[in-house]
N, C-alpha and C positions, 0 to 999 in steps of 0.2 A: 131465458137470457144466458149467454155464454159467460163463463167465469174463469178467471185465471189469476194466479199469484205472480207477483213481481218481486224477485229476490235479488240480493246483491251480496257479494263477499265483502265483509267489513271487519274492522278491528285489526287491520294488518300492519299498523305502525309498530315500531319497536324502539323503546327508549327515546332518544332524541331524533330518531329517523321517522318522518311522517310520510305515510302512504295513503293515498285516497282522499276523497272529499266526504268523509263520513257524516259530518254535521249537516251538510247540505243535502246529501242523498237520502238519509234515513227518513225524513218526512214524506218522501215521494214513493216509497216502496211499501210492501205489505209483510215481507219476511226478510230478516237479516241472518246471514250465515257468518257466525263470529269465530274468527281464528282462535285456537286454543293453546298457543304457545309452542307448538312444534315447528311449523313452517314459518310462522310469523306471530306477532303480538307478544305481550308480556302481562303480568298481573294487573298493572295499573291501567293499561290500554283496555284489557278485558272488562274491568270494572266500569271504566268510563263508557265503553260501548253499550253495555247492558243498561246503564243509567239513561243514556240517550234514547235507546230503543223504548224504554218504559215511558219516558216523557212524550214520545211521539205515538205511543200506543200501537207499536208494531210487534209482531211475533219474532222470537229469536230461535236460532238453531245452532247446533255445534258444527264447526267446520274443521274436522280433524285431518291432519296431513302427516306426511313422513317427517321424521326428526331431521330436518334439513334446512336450517335457518338460512345458510348462505345461498343455497340453491332455490330458496322460496318454495320448497316442496314440489318442484317441477321436474326433478330428476328421478328416474326409476330406481327403486331399491329392491334388492333381493332379500326379502324377509319371509319367515315362515308364517303359516296361518295363525299359529299360537301367538307370535309376536304382533301380528296385525290386530288380533283380537284385544290384546293387552294395550296396544297403542291407542285404540279407539276408546276403550274403557277409561284409560288414564285421562284422556283429553275431555271426555264427557264429564268425568268427575270434577275436573278443574273448572269447567264452565258452570256446572251445577252449583258450585259454591257461591259464585257471584249472582246467579239467578235466584237462588234461595234467599240471599241477603236482600234482594229487591222484591221478594214475593212474586217472582215470575217463573214460568215453566219453560222447559226446553220443548219447543214444538216439534223440531225435526233435526235430523242429522244429514249433512251433505258432505261427503269426503272431498278433499281438496286435491287439485293438481294431478300429479302422477298417480297418487293413490286412487283417485276417482277414475282416471282413464284406464289404469291397470285392472281395477275391479270391474270395469265395464266389459272387459273381455275375458277375465279369469274368474270362473265361477267359484272356485274354492276360496280365493281371496275375498270375493264378494260375500260368500256365505259366512266367513269368519267375521267380517265387519257387521253383518246383519245379526249374527248371534250375540256379538258384544252389545249391540243396541238393545236387542230383545231382553237380554239378561239384566241390563241396567234398568230399562223401563219399556215394556212391550207396547205401551201406548204412543211412544215417540214415532213420528212419521219418517220414513226413509225417502230422501230426495235423491234421485239418480237419473242418469241419461236415459231418455225414452228409448225403449227397445233393447236395452243393454242387459248383460248378465247380472248386473247389480239389481236391477228391477226384478228379474226372475228369482234371484236369491232372496230378495226381500219378501216376495210373495210366498216362496217356499218356507220361509222362516215364520211367517204369520204376522209380519209387520204390515201396517198401512203404508202404501207406497204412493209417491207422487212423481210423475214423469216430467223431466226438465228438458227445456229446449234453450238454445242460445241465440240471442239476437245478433251478435257480432262475430260469430264463428262459422267457418265453412264446414260442411259435412262431407264425409267420404261416402261411397256407394253403399257401404254396409251400415250406415247410420252412425258411425263413430265420428268424433271430431277430428278434423284435419290437424295434424301435428303442427305446433307453433313454429317448428323449424322449417316448415315447408312454405313455399310461395302461396299467397292467397289464403292463408289460414285465418287471418283476421279481416273482417269486412269493415272497411273504413268509411264507406259511403252510407251516411245515416239513413237516407231515404230508401236505399236498397234493403238495409237491415230491417227497417220498420215494416216495409212491404212483406218481407219474408215472415216476420213474426205474425202479422195478421193472417197470412195464408196458413201458417202452421196451426194457429188457434181455430180458424174458421173451416179449413179444408183438410186438416191433418196431413198436410204434405209439405215437403221442402225440396228444392232442387240442389242436388249434390254438386261438388266442385267440378265433376266431369260432365254435368248437365243432365244426369238421371234424376227423375222425380221419384222420391222415396216416401214411404209412409212414416208419419211421426205423430206423437200425441203430446199435447202441451197442457199439463196441469200448472206448470210454473215456468216463467221466463226469467233467465238469468241476464242481468245487466251488469257490466263492470263499472266500478266506481273510481278507477284509478287512471283513466285516460284523460288526455287534455280536454276532450269535449264531453267528458262523462256526464256532467251535470245537465247540459243542454240536451244530450241524447236521452237521458232518463225522462226529462220533462216532455220531450217530443213523443217518446214511445207511450208514455202515460196518456197524453192528450189524444193520440191516435186511437188507442185501445178504447177509451171512453167514447170517442166520436163514432166508433164502429159498433157501439152498443155492447161492448165487452166489459163486464164488471170486474174490478180488481179487488180481490179478497185474500186473506191469509190462507195458507194450506189447510189448516184445520177446518175451514169452512168449505173446502173444495173436495177433499178426499175422505 
């Protein structure tokens, strides 16, 4: 039977500002990527998110990003590999404190936003991120874009790696995600997005924005929990996967 993880970026509220439908989404996924205070979140939100994940018996991962709260971590930053390594370790340590308090483990690390996209193309940056994870805990799984430099760096570092695909994002011919600033970057038609996901899991293929069919591998599917139709979309994608005979499991049971 085919198996796939269903992940979502969560814990991205800050103070009185609420973002996402965390309470409703958490029971429907198998792994949560929890913001660690740099691009979003705060200590109270982190603690609450970990508690909710534990109650729903789902796995949690760290979702480290650039120190860019105003830009939500989606703006490229010029940092050294030494800084990147320290940023990731710092955020891992922050999340670990809350996980330890709930007797939970950090299953995986998935970089956020610009850090994720930059590391997908910049091997040195990716290697620094992977070394930070390995030095913190070599058993933690790296979650990165299928076919990216981040996955290559993870394998070279000796980490277990999981390849991620996106339900609602368009791909370029090289397998990278189409920039959000460009037309057609986000797929708004639910049925098209779900059909694409099934094809990625079953056939290891996706059609790029230009119409080219490219190779892709899906250990985990990212669904976004902050859109107006997010909850219904996650429900539908879950139902479709199960109806296609695809089992939904956390990353540690897949890779």
